[in-house]
C-alpha positions, 0 to 999 in steps of 0.5 A: 497482464495485470497492472497496479497503479499507485497514487497519492504520494508526495511531500508532507510535514511530520504529523501530517496525513496522506492517503495512497491509492492503488488501482488494479486492472482486470477482473477478479480484484475481490478474490485477491489479498492486497498489501502495501510495502515500502522501501527506503533508500538503501534498505530492503522492501518491508511489509506494512499492511495486508487486507485479505479477500475477506476483509481481514487486516494485519499490520507491521508493528511500525505502523500499527495504530497510524496506518489503515488499509482498506479496499473498495472492490467495486473500484478495484482499489486498495487504499492506505490511510497514513496518519501521524507521519514521521520522517522515518516513513519516507520511502517509496510505497508499493502495492502488491496483489498476492498470487493465488497459486495459478496467477503470480503476485504482481507489484505496482510501480511505487509512489514516493512519500517524503516526510520532512519539515 
């Protein structure tokens, strides 16, 4: 069973930066689209960014220009570089490996990001 393990969250001041990592167990990492999502307390989980198996990226308007998604297929890892963080970015951040019609999608356990002075 695939496992996704996020890391890199923490407390940061407004205007600061963090880089989240998500390591995916198992083989075949490179063939899957990977994405990041977040969920603030009392709110639904929202899409942030996706990187396809081919390396194309797309972002939610709320983070475009501030967040960058990338992947290292040799390390089975997807990253989310977050710059110019704002208090409204406070949430639990999740990575997601998309399904491929045979294998279902899978979520990580999440990592907390808190933006506060």
